[in-house]
C-alpha beads as a LAMMPS data file, in Angstrom:
LAMMPS data file: protein, C-alpha beads

292 atoms
291 bonds

1 atom types
1 bond types

-500.0 500.0 xlo xhi
-500.0 500.0 ylo yhi
-500.0 500.0 zlo zhi

Masses

1 110.0

Atoms # bond

1 1 1 -62.614 363.052 -221.967
2 1 1 -60.588 362.231 -225.231
3 1 1 -58.065 365.064 -225.061
4 1 1 -55.827 364.010 -222.035
5 1 1 -54.224 367.504 -221.790
6 1 1 -57.829 368.555 -220.315
7 1 1 -57.171 365.771 -217.696
8 1 1 -53.721 367.050 -215.737
9 1 1 -55.785 368.452 -212.937
10 1 1 -58.198 365.919 -212.457
11 1 1 -57.968 363.563 -209.424
12 1 1 -56.194 360.357 -209.554
13 1 1 -56.134 357.823 -206.310
14 1 1 -53.230 356.987 -204.639
15 1 1 -52.258 353.107 -203.712
16 1 1 -54.494 351.699 -201.697
17 1 1 -51.533 351.080 -199.013
18 1 1 -51.310 354.971 -199.093
19 1 1 -54.829 355.696 -198.734
20 1 1 -56.511 354.604 -202.051
21 1 1 -59.578 355.587 -203.401
22 1 1 -61.357 358.795 -201.718
23 1 1 -64.841 358.520 -200.448
24 1 1 -68.137 360.085 -201.164
25 1 1 -70.343 361.642 -198.265
26 1 1 -74.072 360.826 -199.290
27 1 1 -75.420 363.637 -197.554
28 1 1 -73.338 366.301 -199.230
29 1 1 -73.711 365.261 -203.008
30 1 1 -72.141 368.574 -204.465
31 1 1 -69.247 366.581 -205.799
32 1 1 -71.188 363.750 -207.123
33 1 1 -74.514 365.175 -208.587
34 1 1 -76.863 363.390 -210.497
35 1 1 -76.972 360.317 -208.411
36 1 1 -80.100 358.365 -207.593
37 1 1 -79.278 356.517 -204.380
38 1 1 -81.968 355.546 -203.289
39 1 1 -82.074 353.318 -206.988
40 1 1 -78.263 352.449 -206.217
41 1 1 -79.306 351.044 -202.705
42 1 1 -81.932 348.957 -204.557
43 1 1 -80.236 347.802 -207.240
44 1 1 -77.508 346.725 -204.345
45 1 1 -80.198 345.015 -202.458
46 1 1 -81.455 343.237 -205.617
47 1 1 -77.535 342.247 -206.029
48 1 1 -77.285 340.776 -202.897
49 1 1 -80.396 338.767 -202.843
50 1 1 -78.904 336.688 -206.546
51 1 1 -75.168 336.591 -205.441
52 1 1 -74.616 337.442 -202.191
53 1 1 -73.703 333.470 -201.854
54 1 1 -71.033 333.470 -203.728
55 1 1 -67.345 335.482 -203.590
56 1 1 -67.951 338.889 -205.141
57 1 1 -67.342 342.642 -204.349
58 1 1 -68.998 345.813 -205.926
59 1 1 -67.237 349.282 -206.140
60 1 1 -68.915 352.276 -208.239
61 1 1 -66.733 355.283 -209.125
62 1 1 -68.105 358.852 -209.945
63 1 1 -65.686 361.872 -210.343
64 1 1 -63.042 359.703 -208.653
65 1 1 -65.253 359.135 -205.629
66 1 1 -66.440 355.746 -204.581
67 1 1 -70.242 356.238 -204.004
68 1 1 -71.388 352.699 -203.287
69 1 1 -69.393 349.869 -202.395
70 1 1 -70.586 346.204 -201.530
71 1 1 -68.635 342.573 -200.376
72 1 1 -70.677 339.865 -200.046
73 1 1 -69.870 337.401 -197.233
74 1 1 -66.557 336.234 -196.284
75 1 1 -65.072 338.907 -198.490
76 1 1 -63.273 342.363 -197.941
77 1 1 -62.052 345.678 -199.975
78 1 1 -58.624 343.885 -200.420
79 1 1 -60.203 340.286 -201.410
80 1 1 -59.315 339.101 -204.929
81 1 1 -61.405 337.491 -207.599
82 1 1 -60.506 335.589 -210.765
83 1 1 -62.143 338.123 -213.295
84 1 1 -61.949 335.521 -216.113
85 1 1 -62.751 336.748 -219.662
86 1 1 -62.136 340.184 -218.270
87 1 1 -58.292 339.179 -218.326
88 1 1 -58.793 339.680 -222.418
89 1 1 -59.144 343.384 -221.816
90 1 1 -55.576 343.138 -219.784
91 1 1 -54.299 341.321 -222.891
92 1 1 -55.677 344.153 -225.473
93 1 1 -53.904 346.735 -223.194
94 1 1 -50.284 344.933 -223.406
95 1 1 -50.408 344.980 -227.291
96 1 1 -51.798 348.532 -227.783
97 1 1 -48.857 348.908 -225.753
98 1 1 -46.588 346.896 -227.559
99 1 1 -47.991 348.336 -230.899
100 1 1 -47.004 351.876 -229.753
101 1 1 -43.427 350.673 -228.823
102 1 1 -43.251 349.113 -232.917
103 1 1 -44.444 353.064 -234.131
104 1 1 -41.718 354.532 -232.038
105 1 1 -39.081 352.195 -233.163
106 1 1 -38.248 350.178 -229.279
107 1 1 -39.148 346.692 -230.055
108 1 1 -35.990 344.252 -229.054
109 1 1 -34.100 343.724 -232.938
110 1 1 -36.102 346.515 -234.182
111 1 1 -39.148 344.492 -234.984
112 1 1 -42.108 346.317 -236.504
113 1 1 -45.356 345.177 -235.739
114 1 1 -48.710 346.498 -236.950
115 1 1 -52.411 344.914 -236.555
116 1 1 -52.395 343.835 -240.238
117 1 1 -48.647 342.136 -239.239
118 1 1 -49.118 338.410 -240.251
119 1 1 -49.040 336.561 -236.721
120 1 1 -46.967 333.312 -237.512
121 1 1 -44.383 335.134 -239.150
122 1 1 -43.029 336.040 -235.527
123 1 1 -42.815 332.377 -234.224
124 1 1 -40.092 330.184 -234.817
125 1 1 -39.932 327.653 -237.587
126 1 1 -40.769 324.963 -234.974
127 1 1 -44.439 326.382 -234.451
128 1 1 -45.521 324.848 -237.567
129 1 1 -48.560 326.019 -239.100
130 1 1 -51.672 322.936 -238.885
131 1 1 -53.829 324.914 -241.964
132 1 1 -52.414 326.665 -244.783
133 1 1 -55.331 329.278 -244.402
134 1 1 -53.238 329.896 -240.903
135 1 1 -50.667 332.192 -242.715
136 1 1 -52.891 334.691 -243.454
137 1 1 -54.096 335.564 -239.701
138 1 1 -52.939 338.535 -238.530
139 1 1 -52.386 340.200 -235.231
140 1 1 -55.711 342.191 -235.443
141 1 1 -57.744 339.053 -236.434
142 1 1 -56.577 337.672 -233.149
143 1 1 -57.177 340.275 -231.127
144 1 1 -60.694 340.629 -232.646
145 1 1 -61.841 337.217 -232.760
146 1 1 -61.899 337.196 -236.528
147 1 1 -58.752 334.840 -237.076
148 1 1 -61.193 331.908 -237.951
149 1 1 -59.505 329.634 -235.282
150 1 1 -62.347 327.315 -233.490
151 1 1 -63.799 328.851 -230.552
152 1 1 -67.047 328.191 -228.338
153 1 1 -69.241 328.613 -231.674
154 1 1 -67.144 324.935 -232.008
155 1 1 -67.957 323.938 -228.435
156 1 1 -63.804 324.824 -228.031
157 1 1 -64.289 326.259 -224.742
158 1 1 -60.720 327.771 -222.860
159 1 1 -57.543 325.823 -223.524
160 1 1 -58.119 322.862 -221.495
161 1 1 -55.365 320.082 -222.018
162 1 1 -55.530 316.275 -221.864
163 1 1 -53.329 314.122 -220.217
164 1 1 -50.012 314.638 -221.153
165 1 1 -50.462 317.186 -223.283
166 1 1 -50.059 321.047 -223.028
167 1 1 -52.343 324.163 -223.462
168 1 1 -50.371 326.174 -226.124
169 1 1 -49.963 322.817 -227.855
170 1 1 -53.876 322.842 -228.212
171 1 1 -54.233 326.609 -228.923
172 1 1 -51.957 326.175 -231.899
173 1 1 -53.489 322.885 -233.387
174 1 1 -51.128 320.417 -232.499
175 1 1 -53.092 318.452 -229.847
176 1 1 -57.155 317.747 -228.832
177 1 1 -58.071 319.416 -225.881
178 1 1 -59.244 316.764 -223.118
179 1 1 -62.779 317.123 -224.858
180 1 1 -61.732 315.881 -227.944
181 1 1 -62.067 319.284 -229.856
182 1 1 -59.489 320.313 -232.105
183 1 1 -58.030 323.842 -233.367
184 1 1 -55.732 322.598 -236.194
185 1 1 -58.126 323.440 -239.155
186 1 1 -60.264 327.097 -239.279
187 1 1 -63.377 327.245 -239.713
188 1 1 -62.927 330.129 -242.377
189 1 1 -60.599 332.219 -244.217
190 1 1 -59.359 334.800 -241.709
191 1 1 -61.103 337.956 -241.384
192 1 1 -64.265 336.832 -242.671
193 1 1 -65.651 334.616 -239.735
194 1 1 -66.251 335.664 -236.105
195 1 1 -65.890 333.182 -232.925
196 1 1 -65.423 333.692 -229.208
197 1 1 -62.155 331.591 -229.201
198 1 1 -59.512 331.638 -226.326
199 1 1 -57.230 328.898 -228.670
200 1 1 -56.900 332.450 -230.674
201 1 1 -56.318 334.796 -227.915
202 1 1 -53.791 332.630 -226.330
203 1 1 -51.981 332.893 -229.521
204 1 1 -51.197 336.717 -228.302
205 1 1 -49.239 335.292 -225.371
206 1 1 -46.628 333.280 -227.052
207 1 1 -46.734 335.975 -230.025
208 1 1 -45.877 338.595 -226.844
209 1 1 -43.414 336.586 -225.801
210 1 1 -41.514 335.917 -228.912
211 1 1 -41.897 339.596 -230.021
212 1 1 -41.074 341.605 -226.768
213 1 1 -38.729 338.814 -225.180
214 1 1 -40.598 339.529 -221.715
215 1 1 -43.692 337.988 -220.436
216 1 1 -46.931 339.583 -220.803
217 1 1 -47.839 339.813 -217.216
218 1 1 -43.982 341.089 -216.232
219 1 1 -44.324 344.052 -218.939
220 1 1 -47.908 344.955 -217.552
221 1 1 -46.723 344.707 -213.916
222 1 1 -43.729 347.177 -215.137
223 1 1 -45.641 349.994 -217.650
224 1 1 -49.395 349.756 -216.426
225 1 1 -49.891 348.475 -212.722
226 1 1 -46.813 349.973 -210.757
227 1 1 -47.744 353.352 -212.257
228 1 1 -51.537 353.465 -211.409
229 1 1 -51.170 351.949 -207.813
230 1 1 -52.508 348.379 -208.412
231 1 1 -50.430 346.681 -205.804
232 1 1 -51.854 343.389 -205.442
233 1 1 -52.914 341.843 -208.668
234 1 1 -51.512 338.609 -210.100
235 1 1 -51.843 336.944 -213.143
236 1 1 -51.642 332.838 -214.042
237 1 1 -49.490 331.211 -216.613
238 1 1 -49.689 328.169 -218.444
239 1 1 -47.818 325.169 -219.993
240 1 1 -44.170 324.986 -218.793
241 1 1 -42.196 321.897 -218.511
242 1 1 -42.078 319.187 -221.267
243 1 1 -44.504 321.706 -222.707
244 1 1 -44.576 325.193 -224.623
245 1 1 -44.379 327.787 -221.717
246 1 1 -44.835 328.937 -218.961
247 1 1 -46.568 331.714 -220.682
248 1 1 -49.007 334.567 -219.310
249 1 1 -52.628 333.033 -219.671
250 1 1 -53.975 335.548 -222.258
251 1 1 -57.888 334.508 -221.754
252 1 1 -58.505 334.141 -218.498
253 1 1 -56.342 334.330 -215.023
254 1 1 -56.487 337.887 -213.766
255 1 1 -56.786 338.226 -209.842
256 1 1 -57.586 341.506 -208.955
257 1 1 -59.725 343.200 -206.212
258 1 1 -62.723 345.291 -206.946
259 1 1 -61.047 348.518 -205.919
260 1 1 -58.126 347.783 -208.066
261 1 1 -59.833 346.457 -210.719
262 1 1 -61.688 350.072 -210.566
263 1 1 -58.133 351.972 -211.237
264 1 1 -57.923 350.383 -214.710
265 1 1 -61.445 351.342 -215.762
266 1 1 -60.794 354.749 -214.498
267 1 1 -57.497 354.672 -216.166
268 1 1 -59.526 353.825 -219.587
269 1 1 -62.336 356.446 -218.670
270 1 1 -59.501 358.963 -218.987
271 1 1 -58.328 358.159 -222.513
272 1 1 -55.126 355.745 -221.002
273 1 1 -53.625 359.232 -218.663
274 1 1 -53.186 359.108 -215.302
275 1 1 -51.364 361.868 -212.985
276 1 1 -48.922 363.485 -215.491
277 1 1 -48.382 360.600 -217.928
278 1 1 -50.095 358.890 -220.765
279 1 1 -49.677 355.224 -219.716
280 1 1 -51.694 353.747 -222.651
281 1 1 -51.667 355.542 -226.088
282 1 1 -55.010 357.289 -226.614
283 1 1 -55.243 355.927 -230.154
284 1 1 -55.439 352.757 -228.809
285 1 1 -57.877 353.300 -226.233
286 1 1 -60.250 355.324 -228.670
287 1 1 -60.070 351.866 -231.193
288 1 1 -60.566 349.379 -228.276
289 1 1 -63.520 351.231 -227.139
290 1 1 -65.158 351.575 -230.352
291 1 1 -68.378 349.403 -231.780
292 1 1 -67.482 348.253 -235.165

Bonds

1 1 1 2
2 1 2 3
3 1 3 4
4 1 4 5
5 1 5 6
6 1 6 7
7 1 7 8
8 1 8 9
9 1 9 10
10 1 10 11
11 1 11 12
12 1 12 13
13 1 13 14
14 1 14 15
15 1 15 16
16 1 16 17
17 1 17 18
18 1 18 19
19 1 19 20
20 1 20 21
21 1 21 22
22 1 22 23
23 1 23 24
24 1 24 25
25 1 25 26
26 1 26 27
27 1 27 28
28 1 28 29
29 1 29 30
30 1 30 31
31 1 31 32
32 1 32 33
33 1 33 34
34 1 34 35
35 1 35 36
36 1 36 37
37 1 37 38
38 1 38 39
39 1 39 40
40 1 40 41
41 1 41 42
42 1 42 43
43 1 43 44
44 1 44 45
45 1 45 46
46 1 46 47
47 1 47 48
48 1 48 49
49 1 49 50
50 1 50 51
51 1 51 52
52 1 52 53
53 1 53 54
54 1 54 55
55 1 55 56
56 1 56 57
57 1 57 58
58 1 58 59
59 1 59 60
60 1 60 61
61 1 61 62
62 1 62 63
63 1 63 64
64 1 64 65
65 1 65 66
66 1 66 67
67 1 67 68
68 1 68 69
69 1 69 70
70 1 70 71
71 1 71 72
72 1 72 73
73 1 73 74
74 1 74 75
75 1 75 76
76 1 76 77
77 1 77 78
78 1 78 79
79 1 79 80
80 1 80 81
81 1 81 82
82 1 82 83
83 1 83 84
84 1 84 85
85 1 85 86
86 1 86 87
87 1 87 88
88 1 88 89
89 1 89 90
90 1 90 91
91 1 91 92
92 1 92 93
93 1 93 94
94 1 94 95
95 1 95 96
96 1 96 97
97 1 97 98
98 1 98 99
99 1 99 100
100 1 100 101
101 1 101 102
102 1 102 103
103 1 103 104
104 1 104 105
105 1 105 106
106 1 106 107
107 1 107 108
108 1 108 109
109 1 109 110
110 1 110 111
111 1 111 112
112 1 112 113
113 1 113 114
114 1 114 115
115 1 115 116
116 1 116 117
117 1 117 118
118 1 118 119
119 1 119 120
120 1 120 121
121 1 121 122
122 1 122 123
123 1 123 124
124 1 124 125
125 1 125 126
126 1 126 127
127 1 127 128
128 1 128 129
129 1 129 130
130 1 130 131
131 1 131 132
132 1 132 133
133 1 133 134
134 1 134 135
135 1 135 136
136 1 136 137
137 1 137 138
138 1 138 139
139 1 139 140
140 1 140 141
141 1 141 142
142 1 142 143
143 1 143 144
144 1 144 145
145 1 145 146
146 1 146 147
147 1 147 148
148 1 148 149
149 1 149 150
150 1 150 151
151 1 151 152
152 1 152 153
153 1 153 154
154 1 154 155
155 1 155 156
156 1 156 157
157 1 157 158
158 1 158 159
159 1 159 160
160 1 160 161
161 1 161 162
162 1 162 163
163 1 163 164
164 1 164 165
165 1 165 166
166 1 166 167
167 1 167 168
168 1 168 169
169 1 169 170
170 1 170 171
171 1 171 172
172 1 172 173
173 1 173 174
174 1 174 175
175 1 175 176
176 1 176 177
177 1 177 178
178 1 178 179
179 1 179 180
180 1 180 181
181 1 181 182
182 1 182 183
183 1 183 184
184 1 184 185
185 1 185 186
186 1 186 187
187 1 187 188
188 1 188 189
189 1 189 190
190 1 190 191
191 1 191 192
192 1 192 193
193 1 193 194
194 1 194 195
195 1 195 196
196 1 196 197
197 1 197 198
198 1 198 199
199 1 199 200
200 1 200 201
201 1 201 202
202 1 202 203
203 1 203 204
204 1 204 205
205 1 205 206
206 1 206 207
207 1 207 208
208 1 208 209
209 1 209 210
210 1 210 211
211 1 211 212
212 1 212 213
213 1 213 214
214 1 214 215
215 1 215 216
216 1 216 217
217 1 217 218
218 1 218 219
219 1 219 220
220 1 220 221
221 1 221 222
222 1 222 223
223 1 223 224
224 1 224 225
225 1 225 226
226 1 226 227
227 1 227 228
228 1 228 229
229 1 229 230
230 1 230 231
231 1 231 232
232 1 232 233
233 1 233 234
234 1 234 235
235 1 235 236
236 1 236 237
237 1 237 238
238 1 238 239
239 1 239 240
240 1 240 241
241 1 241 242
242 1 242 243
243 1 243 244
244 1 244 245
245 1 245 246
246 1 246 247
247 1 247 248
248 1 248 249
249 1 249 250
250 1 250 251
251 1 251 252
252 1 252 253
253 1 253 254
254 1 254 255
255 1 255 256
256 1 256 257
257 1 257 258
258 1 258 259
259 1 259 260
260 1 260 261
261 1 261 262
262 1 262 263
263 1 263 264
264 1 264 265
265 1 265 266
266 1 266 267
267 1 267 268
268 1 268 269
269 1 269 270
270 1 270 271
271 1 271 272
272 1 272 273
273 1 273 274
274 1 274 275
275 1 275 276
276 1 276 277
277 1 277 278
278 1 278 279
279 1 279 280
280 1 280 281
281 1 281 282
282 1 282 283
283 1 283 284
284 1 284 285
285 1 285 286
286 1 286 287
287 1 287 288
288 1 288 289
289 1 289 290
290 1 290 291
291 1 291 292
């Protein structure tokens, strides 16, 4: 479904407060062919065996129909879940929109931002680089985990600050985290090494606010969530007080129901198109979902 022009007559669900998704009738499968419901039911039963003791939900969509839905004990269709690193996908969408606005000359102060733009060039001088190599880090490096900023390969998980410190101070390399891990030095030249790095992704939150002059969660609410009927998601912020921030948490912190998360997946399946409008630029969806 790569041609948005072919999607204008597609079904798009109303917000949950107005009726939400449509549901399939397992006794009449003409609208949802090629579904083995026996196999699907077996998969749900196996899932229940392992995960029904934790808060969780499953929503399976086909052709715009909910064909299967399950929630664990004490959860409901409206229950929100912390989706952890799925949050990074929302950060990626926000940056795809930022890059599109740059292409169209719509960024504040006429800023020009590309994937190969140097990341630290957009930060104030007060954000000193702790390693000369960091001046080579691009926006694309941060988005693709190739910045060289230490991550899980170096046992640097998340951005947990120690007492009297801030999470972004750690991410930027000014302070070690509560476990004594540092991000002040790169593990290799930007673009030459891959490491799953939450501190690197945290840079994208600070940079987004500097460039867009708006927090990422506020921007996404206006540009995406409101338009596709996501009504009850929330997005954590980090920092603040005497520390850098508060800024949107770019690596974890999205809280959303299974049905509303399915809307975002449905939007991406439709190449960024939703009910008469191109919400996410199709070129970004293609790039972001392509294997390297």
